[in-house]
Short mmCIF file of the C-alpha atoms (twelve columns), coordinates in Angstrom:
data_MODEL
# 
_entry.id   MODEL 
# 
loop_
_atom_site.group_PDB 
_atom_site.id 
_atom_site.type_symbol 
_atom_site.label_atom_id 
_atom_site.label_alt_id 
_atom_site.label_comp_id 
_atom_site.label_asym_id 
_atom_site.label_seq_id 
_atom_site.Cartn_x 
_atom_site.Cartn_y 
_atom_site.Cartn_z 
_atom_site.pdbx_PDB_model_num 
ATOM 1   C CA . MET A 1   -44.207 28.016  -35.169 1 
ATOM 2   C CA . ARG A 2   -47.111 26.437  -33.579 1 
ATOM 3   C CA . TYR A 3   -49.873 27.155  -31.155 1 
ATOM 4   C CA . ARG A 4   -51.952 25.328  -28.100 1 
ATOM 5   C CA . PRO A 5   -54.853 26.942  -26.288 1 
ATOM 6   C CA . PHE A 6   -54.396 28.821  -23.429 1 
ATOM 7   C CA . GLY A 7   -57.004 28.238  -20.611 1 
ATOM 8   C CA . ALA A 8   -60.654 28.299  -21.519 1 
ATOM 9   C CA . SER A 9   -60.181 31.599  -22.318 1 
ATOM 10  C CA . GLY A 10  -60.100 30.622  -25.871 1 
ATOM 11  C CA . GLY A 11  -56.541 32.278  -26.640 1 
ATOM 12  C CA . ALA A 12  -53.351 30.283  -27.638 1 
ATOM 13  C CA . VAL A 13  -49.701 30.841  -27.342 1 
ATOM 14  C CA . SER A 14  -46.967 30.103  -28.951 1 
ATOM 15  C CA . SER A 15  -45.546 26.692  -28.680 1 
ATOM 16  C CA . LEU A 16  -42.580 28.918  -27.261 1 
ATOM 17  C CA . THR A 17  -42.616 31.788  -25.162 1 
ATOM 18  C CA . LEU A 18  -39.714 34.234  -24.862 1 
ATOM 19  C CA . SER A 19  -38.184 35.108  -21.520 1 
ATOM 20  C CA . LEU A 20  -37.209 38.781  -21.046 1 
ATOM 21  C CA . GLY A 21  -34.480 39.759  -17.941 1 
ATOM 22  C CA . THR A 22  -32.572 42.630  -17.116 1 
ATOM 23  C CA . ASP A 23  -29.462 41.430  -18.135 1 
ATOM 24  C CA . GLY A 24  -31.233 41.425  -21.749 1 
ATOM 25  C CA . LEU A 25  -31.014 45.546  -20.936 1 
ATOM 26  C CA . ALA A 26  -27.182 45.298  -20.908 1 
ATOM 27  C CA . ARG A 27  -26.445 45.354  -25.022 1 
ATOM 28  C CA . GLY A 28  -28.942 48.617  -25.016 1 
ATOM 29  C CA . VAL A 29  -32.857 49.093  -25.345 1 
ATOM 30  C CA . GLU A 30  -32.293 48.682  -29.336 1 
ATOM 31  C CA . ALA A 31  -30.227 45.504  -29.266 1 
ATOM 32  C CA . ALA A 32  -33.529 44.390  -26.796 1 
ATOM 33  C CA . SER A 33  -36.554 45.650  -28.811 1 
ATOM 34  C CA . GLY A 34  -34.885 43.849  -31.988 1 
ATOM 35  C CA . LEU A 35  -34.857 40.833  -30.385 1 
ATOM 36  C CA . ILE A 36  -38.207 41.285  -29.524 1 
ATOM 37  C CA . TYR A 37  -39.251 42.650  -32.788 1 
ATOM 38  C CA . SER A 38  -36.874 39.107  -34.402 1 
ATOM 39  C CA . ALA A 39  -39.730 36.840  -32.189 1 
ATOM 40  C CA . LEU A 40  -42.868 37.974  -33.094 1 
ATOM 41  C CA . GLU A 41  -41.808 37.756  -36.925 1 
ATOM 42  C CA . ALA A 42  -40.287 34.162  -36.063 1 
ATOM 43  C CA . GLY A 43  -44.616 33.838  -35.181 1 
ATOM 44  C CA . ILE A 44  -43.960 34.228  -31.052 1 
ATOM 45  C CA . ASN A 45  -46.708 35.789  -29.385 1 
ATOM 46  C CA . SER A 46  -45.928 34.675  -25.671 1 
ATOM 47  C CA . TYR A 47  -43.967 36.662  -23.534 1 
ATOM 48  C CA . ARG A 48  -42.241 36.568  -19.842 1 
ATOM 49  C CA . LEU A 49  -41.005 39.376  -17.308 1 
ATOM 50  C CA . GLU A 50  -38.590 38.109  -15.368 1 
ATOM 51  C CA . THR A 51  -38.888 40.691  -12.930 1 
ATOM 52  C CA . ALA A 52  -41.153 43.643  -12.423 1 
ATOM 53  C CA . ASP A 53  -38.271 46.123  -13.486 1 
ATOM 54  C CA . PRO A 54  -40.315 48.897  -14.824 1 
ATOM 55  C CA . VAL A 55  -37.312 49.543  -17.643 1 
ATOM 56  C CA . LEU A 56  -38.176 46.363  -18.552 1 
ATOM 57  C CA . ALA A 57  -41.685 46.732  -18.972 1 
ATOM 58  C CA . GLU A 58  -41.615 50.076  -20.513 1 
ATOM 59  C CA . VAL A 59  -38.675 47.894  -23.141 1 
ATOM 60  C CA . VAL A 60  -41.609 45.344  -23.835 1 
ATOM 61  C CA . GLY A 61  -44.526 47.511  -23.917 1 
ATOM 62  C CA . GLN A 62  -42.739 49.809  -26.550 1 
ATOM 63  C CA . ALA A 63  -41.878 47.118  -28.619 1 
ATOM 64  C CA . LEU A 64  -45.177 45.189  -28.302 1 
ATOM 65  C CA . SER A 65  -47.314 48.491  -29.188 1 
ATOM 66  C CA . ASN A 66  -47.928 47.897  -32.442 1 
ATOM 67  C CA . VAL A 67  -49.401 44.581  -32.240 1 
ATOM 68  C CA . ASP A 68  -52.909 43.598  -31.668 1 
ATOM 69  C CA . ARG A 69  -53.229 43.416  -27.682 1 
ATOM 70  C CA . LYS A 70  -55.613 40.581  -28.160 1 
ATOM 71  C CA . LEU A 71  -53.069 38.139  -30.217 1 
ATOM 72  C CA . LEU A 72  -50.076 38.555  -27.086 1 
ATOM 73  C CA . HIS A 73  -49.883 36.940  -24.068 1 
ATOM 74  C CA . VAL A 74  -47.766 38.591  -21.382 1 
ATOM 75  C CA . SER A 75  -46.378 36.896  -18.325 1 
ATOM 76  C CA . LEU A 76  -44.695 39.046  -15.219 1 
ATOM 77  C CA . GLN A 77  -42.896 37.158  -12.810 1 
ATOM 78  C CA . LEU A 78  -43.622 38.239  -9.662  1 
ATOM 79  C CA . GLY A 79  -41.845 37.368  -5.822  1 
ATOM 80  C CA . ALA A 80  -38.789 38.015  -7.624  1 
ATOM 81  C CA . GLY A 81  -37.600 41.444  -6.709  1 
ATOM 82  C CA . ASP A 82  -37.325 44.314  -9.566  1 
ATOM 83  C CA . GLY A 83  -34.596 43.907  -11.015 1 
ATOM 84  C CA . ARG A 84  -32.586 46.307  -9.113  1 
ATOM 85  C CA . LYS A 85  -29.538 45.577  -6.978  1 
ATOM 86  C CA . GLY A 86  -30.495 44.811  -2.974  1 
ATOM 87  C CA . SER A 87  -34.474 44.360  -4.300  1 
ATOM 88  C CA . ALA A 88  -36.231 41.371  -1.505  1 
ATOM 89  C CA . ARG A 89  -38.398 38.542  -2.515  1 
ATOM 90  C CA . ASP A 90  -41.612 39.894  -1.772  1 
ATOM 91  C CA . PHE A 91  -45.022 38.362  -1.826  1 
ATOM 92  C CA . SER A 92  -46.781 40.560  0.264   1 
ATOM 93  C CA . ALA A 93  -50.296 42.218  -1.053  1 
ATOM 94  C CA . GLU A 94  -48.917 45.975  -0.868  1 
ATOM 95  C CA . GLY A 95  -45.414 44.837  -2.743  1 
ATOM 96  C CA . MET A 96  -47.467 42.690  -5.739  1 
ATOM 97  C CA . THR A 97  -50.357 44.890  -6.199  1 
ATOM 98  C CA . GLY A 98  -47.422 47.731  -6.412  1 
ATOM 99  C CA . ALA A 99  -45.195 45.598  -8.999  1 
ATOM 100 C CA . ILE A 100 -48.224 44.948  -11.492 1 
ATOM 101 C CA . ASP A 101 -49.143 48.414  -10.797 1 
ATOM 102 C CA . ARG A 102 -46.375 50.251  -11.918 1 
ATOM 103 C CA . CYS A 103 -45.314 47.681  -14.777 1 
ATOM 104 C CA . LEU A 104 -48.927 48.477  -15.902 1 
ATOM 105 C CA . HIS A 105 -48.436 51.661  -16.085 1 
ATOM 106 C CA . VAL A 106 -45.061 51.607  -18.072 1 
ATOM 107 C CA . SER A 107 -45.948 49.955  -20.173 1 
ATOM 108 C CA . GLY A 108 -49.102 50.511  -21.810 1 
ATOM 109 C CA . LEU A 109 -49.748 47.048  -21.923 1 
ATOM 110 C CA . GLY A 110 -52.887 47.326  -20.360 1 
ATOM 111 C CA . TRP A 111 -53.354 44.023  -18.479 1 
ATOM 112 C CA . PHE A 112 -51.205 40.859  -17.822 1 
ATOM 113 C CA . ASP A 113 -52.005 37.689  -19.223 1 
ATOM 114 C CA . LEU A 114 -50.390 35.911  -16.378 1 
ATOM 115 C CA . ALA A 115 -49.007 37.328  -12.886 1 
ATOM 116 C CA . LEU A 116 -46.686 34.172  -12.160 1 
ATOM 117 C CA . LEU A 117 -45.213 33.545  -8.085  1 
ATOM 118 C CA . GLU A 118 -41.651 32.031  -8.359  1 
ATOM 119 C CA . GLU A 119 -41.669 29.499  -6.027  1 
ATOM 120 C CA . PRO A 120 -43.426 31.251  -2.612  1 
ATOM 121 C CA . GLY A 121 -42.124 29.024  0.379   1 
ATOM 122 C CA . GLU A 122 -44.625 27.084  2.272   1 
ATOM 123 C CA . HIS A 123 -45.305 29.985  4.561   1 
ATOM 124 C CA . GLU A 124 -44.147 32.941  2.412   1 
ATOM 125 C CA . LEU A 125 -47.446 33.595  0.548   1 
ATOM 126 C CA . PRO A 126 -50.208 34.894  3.256   1 
ATOM 127 C CA . GLN A 127 -54.133 34.915  2.788   1 
ATOM 128 C CA . ASP A 128 -54.243 38.244  2.415   1 
ATOM 129 C CA . SER A 129 -51.655 38.919  -0.805  1 
ATOM 130 C CA . LEU A 130 -53.721 35.605  -2.352  1 
ATOM 131 C CA . THR A 131 -56.894 37.896  -2.076  1 
ATOM 132 C CA . ALA A 132 -55.000 41.131  -3.676  1 
ATOM 133 C CA . LEU A 133 -54.576 38.834  -6.659  1 
ATOM 134 C CA . LYS A 134 -57.836 37.651  -7.485  1 
ATOM 135 C CA . ALA A 135 -58.805 41.108  -7.105  1 
ATOM 136 C CA . LEU A 136 -56.760 42.287  -9.645  1 
ATOM 137 C CA . ARG A 137 -57.470 38.885  -11.536 1 
ATOM 138 C CA . ALA A 138 -61.381 40.153  -10.646 1 
ATOM 139 C CA . THR A 139 -60.910 43.503  -12.677 1 
ATOM 140 C CA . GLU A 140 -59.297 41.943  -15.250 1 
ATOM 141 C CA . ARG A 141 -55.882 43.877  -14.357 1 
ATOM 142 C CA . VAL A 142 -54.177 40.440  -14.924 1 
ATOM 143 C CA . ARG A 143 -56.025 37.563  -15.932 1 
ATOM 144 C CA . TYR A 144 -54.715 34.207  -14.773 1 
ATOM 145 C CA . LEU A 145 -52.726 33.565  -12.136 1 
ATOM 146 C CA . GLY A 146 -49.538 31.053  -11.554 1 
ATOM 147 C CA . VAL A 147 -47.073 29.444  -9.592  1 
ATOM 148 C CA . ALA A 148 -43.698 28.320  -10.549 1 
ATOM 149 C CA . GLY A 149 -40.901 25.616  -8.892  1 
ATOM 150 C CA . ASP A 150 -40.074 22.915  -8.662  1 
ATOM 151 C CA . GLY A 151 -40.051 22.110  -4.903  1 
ATOM 152 C CA . GLU A 152 -42.528 19.925  -2.725  1 
ATOM 153 C CA . VAL A 153 -43.991 22.701  -1.459  1 
ATOM 154 C CA . MET A 154 -45.288 23.013  -5.213  1 
ATOM 155 C CA . ASP A 155 -47.619 20.020  -4.988  1 
ATOM 156 C CA . ALA A 156 -49.259 21.909  -2.135  1 
ATOM 157 C CA . TYR A 157 -50.182 24.834  -4.373  1 
ATOM 158 C CA . VAL A 158 -51.424 23.065  -6.842  1 
ATOM 159 C CA . SER A 159 -53.713 20.735  -4.424  1 
ATOM 160 C CA . THR A 160 -55.240 24.124  -3.321  1 
ATOM 161 C CA . GLY A 161 -57.110 25.412  -6.470  1 
ATOM 162 C CA . ALA A 162 -56.011 28.795  -6.290  1 
ATOM 163 C CA . PHE A 163 -53.863 29.236  -9.313  1 
ATOM 164 C CA . ASP A 164 -54.586 28.605  -13.154 1 
ATOM 165 C CA . VAL A 165 -51.462 28.127  -14.053 1 
ATOM 166 C CA . LEU A 166 -47.875 25.778  -13.153 1 
ATOM 167 C CA . ALA A 167 -44.325 26.598  -14.360 1 
ATOM 168 C CA . THR A 168 -42.390 23.318  -14.085 1 
ATOM 169 C CA . PRO A 169 -38.795 22.231  -14.659 1 
ATOM 170 C CA . PHE A 170 -39.657 19.638  -17.789 1 
ATOM 171 C CA . HIS A 171 -36.843 17.930  -19.599 1 
ATOM 172 C CA . VAL A 172 -36.137 14.239  -21.226 1 
ATOM 173 C CA . ASN A 173 -34.997 13.594  -17.802 1 
ATOM 174 C CA . VAL A 174 -37.026 14.812  -15.371 1 
ATOM 175 C CA . ASP A 175 -38.093 13.312  -11.768 1 
ATOM 176 C CA . TRP A 176 -41.047 11.454  -11.451 1 
ATOM 177 C CA . ARG A 177 -42.281 13.896  -9.096  1 
ATOM 178 C CA . VAL A 178 -42.608 16.358  -11.573 1 
ATOM 179 C CA . ARG A 179 -44.602 14.138  -13.304 1 
ATOM 180 C CA . SER A 180 -46.919 12.917  -11.181 1 
ATOM 181 C CA . ARG A 181 -47.332 17.400  -10.368 1 
ATOM 182 C CA . MET A 182 -48.205 18.377  -13.614 1 
ATOM 183 C CA . ARG A 183 -50.785 15.189  -13.894 1 
ATOM 184 C CA . ALA A 184 -52.202 17.059  -10.649 1 
ATOM 185 C CA . ALA A 185 -52.387 20.403  -12.208 1 
ATOM 186 C CA . ARG A 186 -54.225 19.224  -15.276 1 
ATOM 187 C CA . GLU A 187 -56.687 17.445  -12.992 1 
ATOM 188 C CA . GLN A 188 -57.123 21.059  -11.538 1 
ATOM 189 C CA . ASP A 189 -57.205 22.114  -15.025 1 
ATOM 190 C CA . MET A 190 -54.315 23.896  -14.914 1 
ATOM 191 C CA . VAL A 191 -52.309 25.034  -17.753 1 
ATOM 192 C CA . ILE A 192 -48.573 23.620  -17.978 1 
ATOM 193 C CA . LEU A 193 -45.136 25.754  -18.702 1 
ATOM 194 C CA . ALA A 194 -41.966 24.329  -19.431 1 
ATOM 195 C CA . TYR A 195 -38.753 25.816  -18.307 1 
ATOM 196 C CA . ASP A 196 -35.363 24.600  -17.671 1 
ATOM 197 C CA . TYR A 197 -35.470 22.017  -21.382 1 
ATOM 198 C CA . PHE A 198 -32.072 21.892  -21.147 1 
ATOM 199 C CA . PRO A 199 -30.119 21.121  -17.878 1 
ATOM 200 C CA . GLU A 200 -26.620 21.644  -16.882 1 
ATOM 201 C CA . ALA A 201 -26.724 17.830  -16.601 1 
ATOM 202 C CA . LEU A 202 -27.274 17.212  -19.937 1 
ATOM 203 C CA . ASN A 203 -24.929 19.808  -22.167 1 
ATOM 204 C CA . THR A 204 -22.718 17.723  -22.990 1 
ATOM 205 C CA . ASP A 205 -21.368 14.364  -23.932 1 
ATOM 206 C CA . LYS A 206 -19.764 13.197  -21.292 1 
ATOM 207 C CA . LYS A 207 -22.311 14.310  -18.751 1 
ATOM 208 C CA . ALA A 208 -24.908 12.978  -21.150 1 
ATOM 209 C CA . ALA A 209 -23.902 9.713   -21.010 1 
ATOM 210 C CA . THR A 210 -23.000 9.772   -17.216 1 
ATOM 211 C CA . ALA A 211 -26.253 10.417  -16.310 1 
ATOM 212 C CA . HIS A 212 -27.776 7.832   -14.034 1 
ATOM 213 C CA . GLN A 213 -24.723 5.690   -16.023 1 
ATOM 214 C CA . PRO A 214 -26.191 1.717   -14.780 1 
ATOM 215 C CA . VAL A 215 -23.112 0.524   -13.283 1 
ATOM 216 C CA . LYS A 216 -22.145 -3.441  -13.617 1 
ATOM 217 C CA . LYS A 217 -23.106 -5.728  -10.250 1 
ATOM 218 C CA . GLY A 218 -20.891 -8.184  -9.299  1 
ATOM 219 C CA . LEU A 219 -22.081 -11.474 -7.532  1 
ATOM 220 C CA . PHE A 220 -25.846 -10.670 -5.065  1 
ATOM 221 C CA . GLY A 221 -25.550 -7.461  -6.657  1 
ATOM 222 C CA . PHE A 222 -22.678 -5.881  -4.695  1 
ATOM 223 C CA . GLY A 223 -19.305 -4.655  -5.863  1 
ATOM 224 C CA . GLY A 224 -18.912 -4.672  -9.338  1 
ATOM 225 C CA . GLY A 225 -17.692 -0.698  -11.487 1 
ATOM 226 C CA . LYS A 226 -17.990 1.699   -14.209 1 
ATOM 227 C CA . PRO A 227 -19.063 0.147   -17.826 1 
ATOM 228 C CA . ASP A 228 -15.886 -0.347  -20.050 1 
ATOM 229 C CA . ARG A 229 -17.335 0.401   -23.175 1 
ATOM 230 C CA . SER A 230 -14.742 2.738   -25.113 1 
ATOM 231 C CA . ARG A 231 -16.223 6.346   -26.513 1 
ATOM 232 C CA . GLU A 232 -15.609 4.371   -30.264 1 
ATOM 233 C CA . ASP A 233 -18.134 1.442   -29.187 1 
ATOM 234 C CA . PRO A 234 -21.100 1.495   -31.015 1 
ATOM 235 C CA . LEU A 235 -22.918 0.860   -28.266 1 
ATOM 236 C CA . SER A 236 -21.401 3.253   -26.304 1 
ATOM 237 C CA . GLY A 237 -23.689 5.463   -23.829 1 
ATOM 238 C CA . ALA A 238 -26.286 2.854   -24.717 1 
ATOM 239 C CA . GLY A 239 -29.155 3.344   -22.432 1 
ATOM 240 C CA . THR A 240 -27.883 6.763   -21.673 1 
ATOM 241 C CA . PHE A 241 -28.503 10.547  -22.551 1 
ATOM 242 C CA . ALA A 242 -25.505 9.953   -25.260 1 
ATOM 243 C CA . PHE A 243 -27.605 9.975   -28.163 1 
ATOM 244 C CA . LEU A 244 -28.884 13.743  -27.905 1 
ATOM 245 C CA . HIS A 245 -25.087 14.316  -28.826 1 
ATOM 246 C CA . ARG A 246 -24.922 12.149  -31.055 1 
ATOM 247 C CA . THR A 247 -27.785 12.451  -33.316 1 
ATOM 248 C CA . PRO A 248 -27.093 13.658  -36.920 1 
ATOM 249 C CA . ASN A 249 -28.008 17.156  -37.520 1 
ATOM 250 C CA . TRP A 250 -30.026 17.559  -34.489 1 
ATOM 251 C CA . THR A 251 -27.930 19.560  -31.644 1 
ATOM 252 C CA . ALA A 252 -28.500 18.396  -28.133 1 
ATOM 253 C CA . GLU A 253 -30.362 21.160  -26.984 1 
ATOM 254 C CA . ALA A 254 -32.733 21.312  -30.118 1 
ATOM 255 C CA . ILE A 255 -33.770 17.409  -28.890 1 
ATOM 256 C CA . CYS A 256 -34.572 18.576  -26.038 1 
ATOM 257 C CA . LEU A 257 -36.649 21.369  -27.176 1 
ATOM 258 C CA . ALA A 258 -38.606 19.391  -29.179 1 
ATOM 259 C CA . HIS A 259 -38.911 16.914  -27.076 1 
ATOM 260 C CA . ALA A 260 -40.447 19.473  -24.390 1 
ATOM 261 C CA . MET A 261 -43.372 20.381  -26.958 1 
ATOM 262 C CA . THR A 262 -44.686 17.301  -28.266 1 
ATOM 263 C CA . ASP A 263 -46.047 16.507  -24.657 1 
ATOM 264 C CA . PRO A 264 -49.698 17.767  -25.215 1 
ATOM 265 C CA . ALA A 265 -49.901 18.685  -21.267 1 
ATOM 266 C CA . VAL A 266 -47.293 21.256  -22.262 1 
ATOM 267 C CA . ALA A 267 -49.234 24.627  -23.648 1 
ATOM 268 C CA . SER A 268 -45.776 26.585  -24.105 1 
ATOM 269 C CA . VAL A 269 -42.242 26.011  -23.367 1 
ATOM 270 C CA . LEU A 270 -39.910 29.093  -22.058 1 
ATOM 271 C CA . ILE A 271 -36.451 30.192  -23.782 1 
ATOM 272 C CA . ARG A 272 -33.790 32.972  -23.190 1 
ATOM 273 C CA . ALA A 273 -31.977 34.486  -25.955 1 
ATOM 274 C CA . ASP A 274 -29.414 36.238  -25.833 1 
ATOM 275 C CA . SER A 275 -29.136 37.289  -29.186 1 
ATOM 276 C CA . GLU A 276 -31.206 37.165  -33.014 1 
ATOM 277 C CA . ASP A 277 -29.147 34.267  -34.406 1 
ATOM 278 C CA . ARG A 278 -29.756 32.070  -31.260 1 
ATOM 279 C CA . LEU A 279 -33.122 33.113  -30.876 1 
ATOM 280 C CA . ALA A 280 -33.977 31.997  -34.441 1 
ATOM 281 C CA . VAL A 281 -32.248 28.852  -33.812 1 
ATOM 282 C CA . LEU A 282 -34.631 28.170  -31.177 1 
ATOM 283 C CA . ALA A 283 -37.797 29.357  -33.292 1 
ATOM 284 C CA . ALA A 284 -36.459 26.993  -36.307 1 
ATOM 285 C CA . VAL A 285 -37.310 23.965  -33.851 1 
ATOM 286 C CA . PRO A 286 -41.420 23.521  -33.862 1 
ATOM 287 C CA . GLU A 287 -41.294 23.307  -37.410 1 
ATOM 288 C CA . ARG A 288 -38.812 20.393  -37.330 1 
ATOM 289 C CA . ASP A 289 -39.984 16.807  -36.906 1 
ATOM 290 C CA . MET A 290 -37.860 14.656  -34.601 1 
ATOM 291 C CA . PRO A 291 -36.238 11.678  -35.897 1 
ATOM 292 C CA . PRO A 292 -38.167 8.290   -36.484 1 
ATOM 293 C CA . GLY A 293 -36.905 6.276   -33.413 1 
ATOM 294 C CA . LEU A 294 -35.956 9.331   -31.009 1 
ATOM 295 C CA . SER A 295 -38.451 9.790   -28.850 1 
ATOM 296 C CA . ALA A 296 -38.275 6.122   -28.155 1 
ATOM 297 C CA . GLN A 297 -34.464 6.327   -27.463 1 
ATOM 298 C CA . ILE A 298 -35.979 8.699   -24.973 1 
ATOM 299 C CA . GLU A 299 -38.168 6.667   -23.284 1 
ATOM 300 C CA . MET A 300 -35.978 3.848   -22.769 1 
ATOM 301 C CA . ALA A 301 -33.321 5.891   -21.520 1 
ATOM 302 C CA . ARG A 302 -35.682 7.414   -18.715 1 
ATOM 303 C CA . VAL A 303 -36.619 3.995   -18.015 1 
ATOM 304 C CA . ALA A 304 -33.020 2.937   -17.479 1 
ATOM 305 C CA . ALA A 305 -32.668 5.616   -15.155 1 
# 
């Protein structure tokens, strides 16, 4: 595992962050705990609770209880409800403060390193809520405040200077607006977390080969049709992301994950795993070096798109 600094505190986080949700509890508490133990053995010291579900918080807290708390980085996502059926989005001061206090109480973690707000709308985060979060940060029940999402409203939240962390989608074909937002966040000295590193639009050979596929143009740029290369043609998929599924000894997901981790602006990449075997596969990626020329292929395909 590799590690990067997180903020000005001098702490370090693993290049992978294990994201844990209530669906992980469906296989039982022992299975969920086993997944966390496997993550610890793989060197992962960063964990995100996707909801403020007290049961999830208790399981995570117990699994991490034998590790020095100062060596861990645990974040809590707020605004998505508490994981229970019918729970609604809640960015109120009372709702978020209550969620943090409950999770701290049952988990025994002592503090959360990051309170991460899940894409609050333009008018969904009142000033008193932000004031309450800053008060929690002042008392060190929460160390950092962050905001997650990919909507245009994120630009406004980044520009306020009120947040320490930006969690954003980041993949090989990410929109230029996202890259611009990441630059703005770095200028604000914000830490950047990446998620959605392997989007649905690239998860099969066919999708990757036709994502933003260049189209032949007719006279004066009008008309034209689809490229006529067959799948067997050595140049089939040239200028697209088809190579993601055609690189020997590499899966498309592994390439996308490795690419996200190579960006120096990204402190950690959020991953999800439903089994210890899948976790082992993802945890092995940081130790692998991308094949020569692959970064250039990614850039050429991105520019073409």
